[in-house]
N, C-alpha and C positions, 0 to 999 in steps of 0.2 A: 707894919708888915702887910696890912691890907693894901696899901699903895703898891708895894712890890708885887703882890699877887695880881693886882689889876694890870700892872705893866706886863706881866707874863700872859695874862688873858689877851691883851691887845697885841702881843708880839706874834706876827705872822710866821716866824721861824720856830716858835715853840710848838711842840706836839702836845695835844690835849689827851689826857687819860682820865676817864671817869669811872667811878663805881657808884653803887647805890648810896654809899655813905661819905664819899669824898670826891673832890675834883682836883686834878693835878696837871701840871705842865712840866715838860722836860726839854732842856736845851743844853747842848755841849756838856753832857754828863752831870747836869745839875737838875734836880727835881724839886719843885715847890708844890706842896700838898696842903689843901685846905679841907678840913672836916668840920664837924659841928662845934668842936672845942677850940681848935687852934689852927695856926698856919706854921708849917715847918719847911725848912729848906734842907734838902738832903744831897749828899755827894754820892754819885752812883759808882764811883771808881774805887778800887783797891780794898774792898771789904767783903769779898766773896759773895755769898748768897743774900746778903742784906745790905741796905743802904745806910750810911752813917750820917747823922745830922752834922751840918757844917759847924765849925768852931765859932765861938763868940766873935773872934776877930773877923771871920768871914761874914758873919751876920752884919757886922759894922761896914764891911765892904759893900754889901748889898744896900744897906741903908744910905750910905754916902753916894754910891754910883748908880743905883738902880739895878733892875733885873738883867738887862742885856750885858752891860759892862761887868757886873758882878759875875755873871756866868763866864765871861771871857777870862777874868782874873782867876777864878777858881780852876778853870780849864788849864791855864798856863801853870798854875801850881801843880796840878795833877800831872801834866806833861813833864815838868821838871823832876818830879818824884819818880815817874816812870823811867826817864832817862838815867837817873842815878842808879836805879835798880838794875837796868839793862847794862849799864857800864860796869857795875860790880860783877855781874854774871859773865860779861865778856872777859874781864880780867881773870876771873876764876878759870874760864876755859883756856885762856892763853897760858896760864900757869901749868895746867894739867895736860892740855891738848889731847884729851881723851876722845873727844867727839867733834870732828870737823864739821859735820852736818849741823850740830847744835850751834857751833860758833857762827857758821854762815847764816843760820836762821836768826840768831840774836842780832847780827849786823844788819840784816834786812829789816828786822822789826825796829831797830834803832832808827833807821832811815825813815820808816813810816811815822814814828813818833816825832822825829825832828820836823818832818813835813807838816804834821798836824800842829806842832808847836808854832812854827813859823806862820802858818795860815792863821792861827788864832791871834798871834801878835799883829799881823796885818789888819785883821778885823778890829782889833783894839785901837789901832792908830787912826781908823776912819772916823 
């Protein structure tokens, strides 16, 4: 984990955040935090007011691929999950057609997430 943290430190695209007790870096919705006791990787999406630690499977992705590629892979998972949620909400709106503004907003947001998803995939291919 120390090696992954050092990759985040050296990554010019990662944003540094520090407190008196910890140092952390964030990129593409993924935050790696080092304090006196441990190094943790957190997913900043989908969990409301707090960040959730990545799964064991996602830790393995970071160990295998490193910081930057790991961030891209977690970001693509997040985007897929967001697209599924948006698609479900669009289907609900189509069934009820109660609120045309909400439907249009969901379609626009889906386009934004698709663009973000495609951009991340392009970065992953480089």
